[in-house]
C-alpha positions as CSV (number, residue, x, y, z in Angstrom):
1,M,-30.3,16.8,-43.9
2,R,-34.1,18.7,-43.0
3,S,-34.2,17.2,-46.9
4,W,-33.2,13.9,-46.4
5,I,-35.5,13.1,-43.2
6,Q,-38.3,14.3,-46.4
7,R,-37.5,11.4,-48.5
8,L,-37.6,9.0,-45.5
9,Y,-40.7,10.6,-44.2
10,R,-42.4,9.8,-48.2
11,S,-41.9,6.6,-48.1
12,G,-41.5,5.3,-44.7
13,A,-44.4,3.7,-42.8
14,P,-47.4,5.9,-40.2
15,C,-45.0,5.4,-37.3
16,T,-41.9,6.4,-39.1
17,R,-43.8,9.7,-40.5
18,R,-45.3,10.7,-36.8
19,Y,-41.7,10.0,-35.0
20,L,-39.9,12.0,-37.8
21,L,-42.8,14.7,-38.4
22,G,-42.6,15.3,-34.1
23,G,-39.2,15.5,-34.5
24,L,-39.1,17.9,-36.3
25,Q,-42.3,20.3,-35.6
26,S,-41.3,19.3,-31.2
27,P,-38.7,20.4,-29.1
28,K,-40.0,16.8,-26.8
29,K,-37.4,15.3,-30.0
30,P,-34.0,16.6,-29.3
31,W,-32.4,13.4,-30.7
32,I,-33.9,14.6,-33.6
33,Q,-33.4,18.4,-33.5
34,N,-29.7,17.6,-33.4
35,F,-29.7,16.9,-36.7
36,N,-29.7,21.2,-37.6
37,A,-27.2,21.5,-34.8
38,S,-23.9,23.4,-35.5
39,P,-21.2,21.1,-35.0
40,R,-20.1,20.5,-31.6
41,R,-17.6,22.6,-30.5
42,T,-13.7,21.4,-29.4
43,A,-12.6,21.4,-25.8
44,S,-9.8,23.8,-27.4
45,S,-12.1,26.0,-28.9
46,Q,-14.7,26.6,-26.1
47,P,-14.4,29.9,-24.2
48,L,-12.7,29.9,-20.5
49,G,-14.7,29.4,-17.6
50,D,-14.5,31.9,-15.0
51,L,-12.3,28.9,-12.6
52,E,-9.8,28.6,-15.8
53,R,-9.5,32.1,-16.6
54,R,-8.6,33.4,-12.7
55,I,-5.5,30.3,-13.2
56,S,-4.7,31.6,-16.8
57,D,-4.5,35.3,-15.1
58,I,-1.8,34.1,-11.8
59,P,1.6,33.8,-13.0
60,L,4.1,31.5,-11.7
61,N,5.7,33.4,-8.4
62,R,1.8,32.8,-7.6
63,F,2.0,29.5,-7.3
64,R,2.6,27.6,-4.0
65,N,3.3,23.3,-4.0
66,F,2.9,21.8,-0.9
67,C,1.6,19.1,1.3
68,I,1.8,17.8,4.5
69,V,3.8,15.2,6.3
70,A,3.4,14.0,10.4
71,H,3.1,10.4,12.3
72,V,-0.3,8.8,11.5
73,D,-3.4,10.3,13.5
74,H,-1.7,13.0,14.1
75,G,-4.7,14.5,11.5
76,K,-3.3,15.2,8.1
77,S,-6.5,14.4,6.6
78,T,-8.3,16.6,8.6
79,L,-6.3,19.3,8.3
80,S,-6.4,18.6,4.5
81,D,-10.3,19.7,4.6
82,R,-9.9,22.7,7.1
83,L,-7.6,24.2,4.1
84,L,-10.1,22.8,1.1
85,E,-12.9,24.7,2.8
86,L,-11.2,27.5,4.0
87,T,-10.5,28.3,-0.2
88,G,-13.7,27.5,-1.2
89,T,-12.5,24.6,-2.9
90,I,-15.5,22.6,-1.2
91,A,-18.5,23.4,0.8
92,P,-18.4,23.5,4.8
93,G,-19.6,21.0,6.8
94,G,-19.8,18.2,4.3
95,N,-18.0,14.7,3.7
96,K,-15.4,14.7,5.8
97,Q,-11.5,13.9,5.0
98,I,-12.5,14.3,1.3
99,L,-9.0,13.2,-0.3
100,D,-9.3,9.7,1.5
101,K,-10.9,8.3,-1.1
102,L,-11.2,4.4,0.0
103,D,-13.7,2.7,1.8
104,V,-10.5,1.2,3.8
105,E,-9.3,4.4,5.0
106,R,-12.1,6.1,6.4
107,E,-13.3,3.1,8.4
108,R,-9.5,2.5,9.5
109,G,-8.9,6.6,9.6
110,I,-6.1,5.9,7.9
111,T,-4.1,7.5,4.8
112,V,-2.8,5.0,2.6
113,K,-2.6,6.8,-0.7
114,A,-1.2,10.5,-1.5
115,Q,-4.2,12.5,-3.1
116,T,-3.6,16.2,-4.4
117,C,-6.2,18.8,-4.7
118,S,-5.8,22.1,-6.6
119,M,-6.8,25.1,-4.1
120,L,-7.4,28.7,-5.4
121,Y,-6.9,31.7,-2.6
122,S,-7.0,35.0,-2.2
123,Y,-4.1,37.1,0.0
124,K,-3.1,40.8,0.0
125,G,-6.1,41.2,-3.3
126,Q,-3.8,38.7,-5.4
127,D,-4.9,34.9,-6.8
128,Y,-3.0,32.3,-6.0
129,M,-2.4,28.7,-7.1
130,L,-2.2,26.2,-4.1
131,H,-1.6,22.8,-4.5
132,L,-2.1,20.5,-2.3
133,V,-0.8,16.8,-1.3
134,D,-2.1,15.4,1.8
135,T,0.6,12.0,2.3
136,P,0.1,8.6,4.3
137,G,1.9,8.4,8.1
138,H,2.6,4.5,8.5
139,V,6.1,3.9,7.7
140,D,5.0,1.0,5.2
141,F,3.9,3.8,2.7
142,R,7.1,6.3,2.4
143,A,7.5,5.9,-1.1
144,E,4.5,7.8,-1.7
145,V,6.0,10.5,0.7
146,S,8.6,10.3,-1.3
147,R,7.3,11.3,-4.4
148,S,5.0,13.6,-3.3
149,Y,7.7,15.6,-2.2
150,A,9.3,15.6,-5.8
151,S,5.7,17.5,-6.9
152,C,6.0,20.1,-3.5
153,G,8.7,23.2,-3.3
154,G,7.6,22.8,1.2
155,A,6.1,21.1,3.5
156,L,3.7,21.8,6.5
157,L,5.7,18.9,9.1
158,L,2.1,18.6,11.4
159,V,3.2,17.5,14.9
160,D,0.1,16.3,17.7
161,A,0.4,18.8,20.8
162,S,-0.6,15.9,22.8
163,Q,1.9,13.3,21.4
164,G,4.7,15.5,20.0
165,I,7.7,14.3,18.1
166,Q,7.3,10.8,17.3
167,A,8.9,8.3,15.1
168,Q,7.8,8.7,11.0
169,T,8.4,12.6,12.3
170,V,11.9,12.4,12.8
171,A,11.6,10.5,9.4
172,N,9.2,12.3,7.0
173,F,11.6,15.6,8.6
174,Y,15.0,14.4,7.0
175,L,13.4,13.1,3.7
176,A,11.7,17.1,3.1
177,F,15.5,18.4,4.4
178,A,17.4,15.6,2.5
179,Q,15.3,17.2,-0.8
180,G,15.8,20.5,-0.1
181,L,11.6,21.5,1.6
182,H,10.9,24.3,3.0
183,L,8.8,23.2,6.3
184,V,6.3,25.8,8.0
185,P,6.0,23.5,11.6
186,I,1.9,23.2,12.9
187,V,0.8,22.3,16.1
188,N,-2.2,20.8,15.7
189,K,-5.0,19.0,18.5
190,I,-4.3,22.2,20.9
191,D,-8.0,21.8,22.2
192,L,-7.7,19.1,23.4
193,P,-7.3,18.5,27.6
194,T,-4.0,16.8,27.3
195,A,-2.3,19.3,24.6
196,D,0.9,20.6,25.6
197,P,2.0,23.3,22.8
198,P,5.1,24.8,24.2
199,R,6.2,21.1,25.2
200,A,6.0,20.3,21.0
201,L,7.1,23.8,20.5
202,E,10.9,22.8,22.7
203,Q,10.6,19.4,20.8
204,M,11.3,21.1,17.2
205,K,13.1,23.9,17.7
206,D,15.7,20.9,20.1
207,T,15.8,18.0,17.3
208,F,15.2,20.1,14.3
209,E,16.4,23.5,15.1
210,L,12.9,25.0,14.0
211,D,12.3,28.4,14.7
212,P,9.3,28.1,17.5
213,T,7.6,31.9,16.2
214,K,7.3,30.7,12.9
215,A,4.6,27.7,14.2
216,V,1.8,28.4,13.4
217,L,-0.3,26.5,16.5
218,V,-4.3,25.4,14.8
219,S,-7.0,22.5,16.2
220,A,-8.3,21.2,12.7
221,K,-11.0,19.5,14.3
222,T,-12.8,23.4,15.2
223,G,-11.2,25.3,12.7
224,L,-8.9,27.3,15.6
225,G,-5.8,28.6,13.8
226,V,-6.1,27.8,10.3
227,E,-7.0,30.6,8.4
228,A,-3.1,31.3,9.3
229,I,-1.9,28.3,7.5
230,L,-2.2,29.3,4.3
231,P,-0.4,33.2,4.5
232,A,2.0,31.0,6.0
233,V,2.9,29.1,3.4
234,I,2.5,32.0,0.6
235,E,6.0,33.8,2.7
236,E,7.5,30.7,3.6
237,V,7.8,28.4,0.6
238,P,9.1,29.8,-2.8
239,A,7.2,29.8,-6.2
240,P,7.8,26.9,-8.5
241,V,10.7,27.4,-10.8
242,G,10.1,27.2,-15.1
243,D,9.3,28.4,-17.9
244,H,6.4,27.7,-19.9
245,L,7.6,29.0,-23.5
246,K,10.5,26.0,-23.6
247,P,9.6,22.6,-24.6
248,L,7.4,20.4,-22.4
249,K,8.7,18.3,-19.6
250,L,6.9,17.3,-17.3
251,L,7.7,14.5,-14.4
252,L,4.9,11.7,-13.9
253,V,4.3,11.5,-10.1
254,D,1.3,8.8,-9.5
255,S,-1.0,7.0,-12.1
256,W,-4.4,5.0,-11.1
257,Y,-6.1,3.4,-13.4
258,S,-10.1,3.8,-15.0
259,N,-12.3,1.4,-16.5
260,Y,-13.4,4.0,-19.6
261,K,-10.5,6.7,-19.5
262,G,-7.6,3.8,-19.5
263,V,-4.3,4.9,-16.9
264,I,-4.2,8.4,-15.8
265,L,-1.5,9.9,-15.1
266,L,-0.6,12.8,-12.1
267,V,2.3,14.9,-13.4
268,R,4.2,18.4,-12.2
269,I,4.6,20.6,-15.2
270,F,8.3,21.9,-15.1
271,D,8.6,23.5,-18.6
272,G,6.7,24.7,-21.3
273,Q,2.7,23.8,-21.6
274,I,0.5,20.8,-22.7
275,K,-3.0,20.6,-24.1
276,A,-5.6,17.8,-25.8
277,G,-4.3,16.5,-29.0
278,D,-0.2,17.6,-28.3
279,H,1.7,14.0,-29.0
280,V,3.8,13.4,-26.4
281,T,6.3,10.8,-25.6
282,S,8.0,8.6,-22.4
283,F,12.1,9.1,-22.2
284,A,11.8,5.4,-20.2
285,T,9.8,3.3,-22.8
286,G,10.0,5.3,-25.5
287,L,5.6,4.8,-26.6
288,R,4.0,8.1,-27.8
289,Y,0.3,9.1,-27.2
290,I,-2.1,12.0,-28.3
291,V,-3.2,14.0,-25.4
292,G,-7.3,13.0,-24.5
293,E,-7.6,16.0,-21.9
294,V,-5.3,17.8,-19.0
295,G,-6.9,19.2,-15.6
296,I,-6.6,19.5,-12.5
297,M,-8.0,18.1,-9.1
298,Y,-10.7,20.9,-7.6
299,P,-11.0,18.5,-5.6
300,G,-12.6,16.2,-8.3
301,Q,-11.0,16.2,-12.2
302,T,-12.0,19.2,-13.9
303,P,-10.8,20.1,-17.5
304,Q,-8.4,22.5,-18.3
305,K,-7.4,24.0,-22.5
306,S,-4.2,23.0,-20.9
307,L,-1.5,23.1,-17.7
308,R,1.3,25.2,-17.9
309,A,5.1,24.9,-15.8
310,G,4.9,24.6,-12.3
311,Q,1.6,23.3,-12.0
312,V,0.2,20.1,-11.2
313,G,-2.7,18.6,-13.0
314,Y,-4.1,15.4,-14.3
315,I,-3.7,13.9,-18.3
316,Y,-5.1,10.9,-19.9
317,F,-4.6,9.9,-23.3
318,N,-6.6,9.0,-26.5
319,P,-6.6,6.4,-27.3
320,G,-5.9,5.6,-23.5
321,M,-3.1,3.4,-22.5
322,K,-4.2,0.4,-21.5
323,R,-1.5,-0.8,-19.4
324,S,-0.6,0.4,-16.1
325,Q,2.4,-1.3,-16.4
326,E,3.8,1.2,-18.6
327,A,3.3,4.0,-16.8
328,K,6.7,4.4,-14.4
329,V,6.4,6.3,-11.7
330,G,9.5,8.8,-12.0
331,D,8.9,8.5,-16.1
332,T,9.7,11.8,-17.9
333,Y,7.7,13.0,-20.6
334,T,8.0,15.6,-23.8
335,T,6.4,16.6,-26.8
336,V,7.6,14.4,-29.9
337,G,10.8,15.9,-31.5
338,A,11.3,17.7,-28.6
339,E,13.4,14.8,-27.1
340,K,17.4,16.0,-27.8
341,Q,15.9,19.7,-26.5
342,V,14.8,18.2,-22.9
343,E,17.2,16.2,-20.2
344,P,15.2,14.1,-18.4
345,L,14.7,14.2,-14.7
346,P,16.5,11.6,-12.1
347,G,13.1,10.0,-11.3
348,F,12.7,7.8,-8.6
349,E,13.9,4.3,-7.0
350,E,11.0,1.8,-6.8
351,P,9.7,1.2,-3.8
352,K,10.5,-3.1,-3.1
353,A,8.0,-5.5,-1.1
354,M,9.9,-7.1,1.7
355,V,6.9,-8.9,3.3
356,F,5.5,-11.9,1.6
357,V,2.6,-13.6,1.8
358,A,0.8,-16.5,-0.6
359,A,-3.0,-16.0,-1.3
360,F,-5.6,-18.5,-2.1
361,P,-9.0,-19.2,-2.5
362,V,-11.4,-20.4,0.1
363,D,-13.3,-22.0,-2.8
364,Q,-11.3,-23.0,-5.9
365,G,-14.3,-22.1,-8.1
366,D,-14.2,-18.7,-7.1
367,Y,-10.5,-18.9,-8.1
368,A,-11.8,-16.7,-11.5
369,H,-13.7,-14.2,-9.2
370,L,-10.6,-13.7,-7.0
371,E,-7.8,-13.4,-10.0
372,D,-9.9,-11.0,-11.6
373,S,-10.5,-8.7,-8.1
374,I,-6.5,-8.7,-7.4
375,N,-5.6,-7.9,-10.9
376,Q,-8.6,-4.8,-10.5
377,I,-6.4,-3.5,-6.8
378,T,-2.8,-3.8,-8.4
379,L,-4.0,-2.0,-11.5
380,N,-3.9,0.9,-9.2
381,D,-1.6,-0.4,-6.4
382,R,1.6,-1.4,-8.5
383,S,4.0,-1.7,-5.7
384,V,2.5,-5.1,-4.9
385,T,4.7,-7.7,-6.7
386,L,2.3,-11.1,-8.2
387,Q,2.9,-14.5,-8.8
388,K,0.7,-17.5,-9.5
389,E,1.4,-20.4,-6.3
390,S,0.4,-23.8,-6.4
391,S,-0.5,-25.9,-3.1
392,E,-1.0,-29.5,-3.3
393,A,-3.4,-28.9,0.0
394,L,-5.1,-25.6,-0.6
395,G,-4.7,-25.9,-4.8
396,A,-4.2,-23.0,-7.1
397,G,-3.1,-19.5,-5.9
398,W,-0.4,-16.3,-5.7
399,R,2.3,-15.7,-4.0
400,L,1.8,-11.4,-3.1
401,G,4.7,-8.9,-2.5
402,F,4.0,-5.9,0.0
403,L,5.4,-2.7,1.7
404,G,4.7,-4.2,4.9
405,T,2.7,-5.6,7.4
406,L,-0.4,-3.2,6.9
407,H,0.2,-2.8,3.8
408,C,-0.3,-6.5,3.3
409,S,-3.5,-5.9,6.1
410,V,-4.8,-3.2,3.6
411,F,-5.1,-5.1,0.6
412,E,-6.5,-8.1,1.8
413,D,-9.3,-5.6,3.4
414,R,-10.3,-4.5,-0.4
415,L,-9.9,-7.5,-1.6
416,R,-13.1,-8.3,0.9
417,Q,-15.0,-4.7,1.0
418,E,-14.6,-4.2,-2.6
419,H,-14.7,-7.1,-3.8
420,G,-16.5,-9.6,-1.5
421,A,-13.9,-11.9,-2.1
422,S,-13.3,-14.5,0.3
423,I,-9.4,-15.7,0.6
424,L,-7.1,-17.2,2.5
425,I,-3.7,-15.7,3.4
426,T,-0.7,-17.6,4.9
427,P,1.6,-15.5,7.8
428,P,4.3,-13.4,6.6
429,T,7.3,-13.8,5.6
430,V,10.2,-11.8,4.2
431,P,12.9,-12.8,0.9
432,F,16.3,-14.2,2.5
433,K,20.0,-14.7,0.7
434,V,21.1,-17.7,-0.3
435,I,25.1,-17.8,-2.0
436,W,25.4,-21.2,-3.6
437,K,29.4,-22.2,-3.8
438,D,30.2,-21.2,-7.1
439,G,29.1,-18.0,-6.0
440,R,25.7,-16.8,-7.4
441,E,23.8,-15.5,-4.9
442,E,19.3,-16.2,-5.3
443,I,16.9,-14.0,-3.4
444,I,14.2,-16.3,-2.0
445,S,10.8,-15.1,-1.3
446,N,9.1,-18.9,-0.9
447,P,10.1,-20.7,1.7
448,A,8.6,-24.0,0.2
449,N,12.1,-23.5,-2.3
450,F,14.6,-23.1,0.6
451,P,17.2,-25.8,0.8
452,D,16.7,-28.0,3.5
453,Q,20.8,-28.8,4.8
454,E,20.8,-28.0,8.3
455,P,23.2,-24.7,9.2
456,G,26.7,-26.1,9.5
457,K,26.4,-29.0,7.8
458,S,27.6,-30.0,4.5
459,G,25.7,-28.6,1.4
460,P,25.3,-26.9,-1.6
461,Y,25.3,-23.4,-0.4
462,A,28.3,-21.5,1.0
463,D,25.8,-19.1,2.9
464,L,22.7,-17.9,4.4
465,Q,21.9,-14.2,5.2
466,E,18.3,-12.7,5.9
467,P,17.7,-8.9,5.8
468,Y,18.0,-6.6,8.6
469,V,16.5,-3.1,8.8
470,S,17.7,-0.2,11.8
471,V,14.5,0.3,13.3
472,T,13.7,3.9,15.1
473,I,11.3,3.7,18.3
474,T,10.2,7.3,20.0
475,L,9.2,6.7,23.7
476,P,8.2,7.9,27.5
477,E,10.9,6.8,29.7
478,E,9.4,5.0,31.8
479,Y,8.6,2.1,29.4
480,L,12.6,2.3,28.5
481,G,13.5,-1.3,30.5
482,K,10.6,-3.0,28.7
483,V,11.3,-2.0,25.2
484,I,14.8,-2.7,25.1
485,E,13.9,-6.3,26.9
486,L,11.3,-6.6,24.1
487,C,13.8,-5.8,21.3
488,E,17.1,-7.8,22.3
489,G,14.5,-11.0,23.5
490,N,14.4,-10.1,19.3
491,R,18.1,-10.2,18.2
492,G,18.0,-6.8,18.4
493,E,21.3,-5.0,18.2
494,Q,21.6,-1.9,20.0
495,K,22.8,1.1,18.0
496,E,21.9,4.5,19.9
497,L,19.8,5.6,23.0
498,Q,19.2,9.5,23.0
499,F,17.1,12.1,25.9
500,F,15.2,14.2,23.4
501,T,14.0,15.5,26.3
502,A,13.7,15.4,29.9
503,T,10.9,12.0,29.5
504,Q,11.3,11.0,25.8
505,V,13.7,8.9,24.7
506,I,14.6,7.8,20.6
507,L,16.1,4.6,20.9
508,K,17.5,2.9,18.1
509,Y,17.6,-1.0,17.0
510,D,19.1,-3.4,14.2
511,I,16.5,-6.3,13.9
512,P,16.1,-8.9,11.8
513,L,13.1,-8.0,9.1
514,A,11.5,-11.5,10.1
515,Q,11.5,-10.0,13.7
516,L,10.2,-6.8,12.9
517,V,7.0,-8.8,10.7
518,D,6.7,-11.2,13.2
519,D,3.8,-9.0,15.6
520,F,6.8,-6.7,16.8
521,F,4.7,-3.6,16.2
522,S,1.6,-5.0,18.5
523,K,3.8,-6.0,21.1
524,L,5.4,-2.8,20.9
525,K,2.5,-0.9,21.1
526,S,0.7,-3.1,24.0
527,L,3.9,-2.8,26.1
528,T,4.1,0.7,26.1
529,K,0.2,1.3,26.4
530,G,0.5,2.9,22.6
531,Y,2.6,5.8,23.8
532,A,6.0,4.0,22.3
533,S,6.1,4.5,17.9
534,L,7.9,3.3,15.7
535,D,9.8,4.1,11.9
536,Y,11.9,1.8,10.0
537,E,14.1,1.3,6.9
538,E,16.4,-0.7,4.5
539,S,19.9,-1.7,6.4
540,D,21.9,-4.6,5.1
541,W,22.3,-8.5,4.6
542,R,23.6,-9.9,7.2
543,K,25.3,-14.0,7.9
544,S,22.8,-15.9,9.8
545,N,22.3,-18.9,11.6
546,I,18.3,-19.8,9.4
547,I,16.6,-22.7,8.9
548,K,13.2,-24.0,7.0
549,L,10.7,-25.2,9.2
550,Q,7.9,-27.8,7.6
551,L,5.2,-29.7,9.3
552,L,4.8,-33.0,7.8
553,V,1.5,-35.2,7.9
554,N,2.4,-38.5,8.0
555,K,6.1,-37.9,6.4
556,K,4.3,-36.2,3.8
557,P,5.5,-32.4,3.6
558,I,2.7,-29.4,3.3
559,D,3.8,-26.3,1.6
560,A,1.5,-23.8,2.8
561,I,3.3,-24.2,5.5
562,A,6.5,-24.1,4.8
563,R,8.4,-21.1,6.9
564,V,12.6,-19.9,7.2
565,V,13.4,-19.5,10.9
566,H,16.1,-18.3,13.3
567,Y,17.9,-22.1,14.2
568,S,16.8,-21.0,18.1
569,Q,13.1,-20.5,17.5
570,A,12.3,-24.0,15.5
571,E,11.8,-26.6,18.3
572,R,9.2,-23.4,20.1
573,L,7.6,-22.9,16.9
574,G,7.7,-26.5,15.7
575,R,6.0,-27.4,19.1
576,Q,3.4,-24.6,18.5
577,W,2.0,-26.0,15.4
578,V,2.1,-29.4,15.9
579,S,0.0,-28.7,19.0
580,K,-2.6,-26.4,16.6
581,F,-2.8,-28.4,13.8
582,K,-4.0,-31.3,16.3
583,Q,-6.6,-29.3,16.5
584,H,-7.8,-29.2,13.7
585,V,-7.7,-32.3,11.8
586,D,-10.4,-35.1,12.3
587,R,-10.0,-38.2,13.5
588,Q,-9.4,-40.8,10.7
589,M,-9.6,-44.4,10.3
590,Y,-5.4,-45.3,11.2
591,E,-3.3,-43.2,12.6
592,V,-2.4,-39.4,11.7
593,V,1.1,-38.6,12.6
594,I,2.0,-34.7,12.5
595,Q,5.8,-33.2,13.1
596,A,7.2,-30.2,12.1
597,I,10.3,-30.6,10.4
598,A,14.0,-27.8,11.2
599,G,16.8,-28.7,8.1
600,K,16.5,-32.7,8.5
601,R,15.4,-33.2,12.2
602,I,12.0,-33.6,14.2
603,V,11.3,-31.0,16.1
604,A,7.8,-32.1,18.0
605,R,5.5,-35.1,17.0
606,E,2.0,-35.0,18.1
607,T,-0.1,-38.1,17.1
608,I,-3.9,-38.8,16.3
609,K,-5.1,-42.3,17.1
610,P,-7.2,-43.6,14.4
611,F,-10.8,-44.8,15.6
612,R,-10.5,-48.8,16.7
613,K,-13.5,-51.1,17.0
614,D,-13.4,-53.3,19.6
615,V,-13.0,-56.8,18.8
616,L,-12.7,-58.1,22.5
617,S,-16.3,-57.4,22.8
618,K,-17.4,-60.7,21.9
619,L,-14.9,-62.6,24.3
620,H,-15.9,-63.0,27.7
621,A,-13.9,-66.0,29.3
622,S,-11.6,-66.8,27.0
623,D,-8.0,-67.2,26.5
624,I,-5.5,-64.7,25.6
625,S,-4.4,-67.1,22.9
626,R,-7.3,-66.3,20.7
627,R,-7.8,-62.5,21.9
628,R,-4.2,-62.3,20.9
629,K,-5.1,-63.9,17.6
630,L,-7.6,-60.8,16.8
631,L,-6.0,-58.2,18.0
632,E,-3.0,-59.1,15.4
633,K,-5.6,-59.8,13.2
634,Q,-7.2,-55.7,13.6
635,K,-3.7,-54.9,12.9
636,E,-3.0,-56.4,10.4
637,G,-6.5,-54.7,8.6
638,R,-5.2,-51.5,8.8
639,K,-1.8,-52.2,7.6
640,K,-3.4,-53.4,4.6
641,L,-6.3,-49.9,5.0
642,T,-3.0,-47.6,4.8
643,A,-1.4,-49.3,1.7
644,V,-4.6,-49.2,-0.1
645,A,-6.0,-45.6,0.7
646,G,-2.7,-44.0,0.6
647,N,-2.3,-40.5,1.9
648,I,-5.0,-39.3,4.2
649,S,-7.9,-36.8,3.6
650,I,-7.5,-33.7,5.7
651,D,-10.5,-31.1,4.7
652,Q,-8.9,-27.8,3.9
653,K,-10.9,-26.2,6.7
654,A,-8.2,-27.9,8.8
655,F,-5.9,-25.4,6.8
656,Q,-7.7,-22.3,6.5
657,A,-8.8,-22.3,10.5
658,F,-4.2,-23.3,11.4
659,L,-3.7,-20.0,9.1
660,A,-6.5,-17.6,10.9
661,K,-5.1,-15.4,12.8
């Protein structure tokens, strides 16, 4: 290499000679010195670092995989911070909620996406490899919790000492119990003045039959008692089962997208081991990939030489996986050639969208930017369904499906905060089922496509059905009457009423999903002063007296403003719609008629009077026939204007103001 540089030096310009000579003689030119450097070592040939050496010395029986589950706002992320500090994974006193990586998570104080981290902990003179998963607490993100359980052998069941057991605590317990996880009860926030740990322990014993003597009392905020958690995990949670000598079998637990690396997979290794350069294949898609890098979350992506049975870590491919649709959560991967020796794992049930909204850019000139923003977010949140849609009133847009109303609200916040998008979102709707007379069943998520016929009238369909959900509400006994009244007013059917303590009630109802997404949770919190909690799960489809409600302006339907409602609510909502829309429409040169139509029946109407010139102002003592002649002439001219001008012009700001919350 040096002789090549010398030949270039002899034939080159003075400036070339100076740089080359300086590069050969001066250590300040590293880009020239690298010509003589030894070939760069590959990841597999590099010596093991201290962290990797410690991990490689830990046998499988000293691995522990566990997650933290609780109701929303019971302190999961704060407890995760304390455990990471205790094990030396992060420095104490640093950033709060280190595992909450989204701005919206830090702003709202909630966990939206399950996050993982590996920790090394020394107990009784031996190193243990601990893998922690911080899960969301809100019911909308139950699929994240379910996936987390698949990579864990146990869970910390966290209960707020001041609030006790809540609805999501009950749901998470039964989900973990069904999957055979070993539970370690934790009572948090014991430092609060309103804390009542004995009551929380009694509730755990009565509701879940958990031994109160094995519970750990902590304050994640102050760190009090936290040091007793990890020894309890090591003693109570079983080690994962696997054999690193068997053919590779790994489960895809989660994935996210990187602009530089493509799709990154979070995996749980059940058998075998995986390292950079391995050729792997997917059981679900049959596609083959070459592993580019493997590593653990510690707490960021930390590359490792290999991952072996029992570990949870990340991998990405080289060339990278560019389509996030290829990463099917719950898929099994193995080494190419070992497909017949490996039995694929059962995987997960794909979460279904339960709430649908239409989204439009405020300015149609921003359509391309908004489309890019939505596509980027959906790369990391594949539970969002996306379909293009157009509206005569609002222009081009999309119909988006979400797991719940909070999921929708978080998505909207991320668009505004991370991408600066200006977006207009219609009120949430739910899917409905139409059974046609020929026996076909069709799920309709867009109200504009719903049949127009009134219930009871002959039409092309045989039956209309709407989805119901089973709702579990925990609340203090003093608010029981108000909550029952709220549920009955939302067409609920009571299934169970149970006192699990002297003052706490568990109330179970079957409620139409359409009523639940219509601000039910806010009304519940308002009635109970924030003391009630709610959890729900899918129930079934039931026959219902539902009808499409639309807004007409001068007898022309506004496609963006349509909703499927129960027949008993049509008139009340129709009157609200026309009254609200009238406030935002400017007067025109001729009359504007705003109507609400349910099926084919007009249920409400408002009229905006036109601008009118006073044609009688110049008449003082004229005959009545002269006055009538001028008024008739004005009337004929207005008819001609209507015929020539066609539809009225309504500013898009009127629709934005009408759809605003």
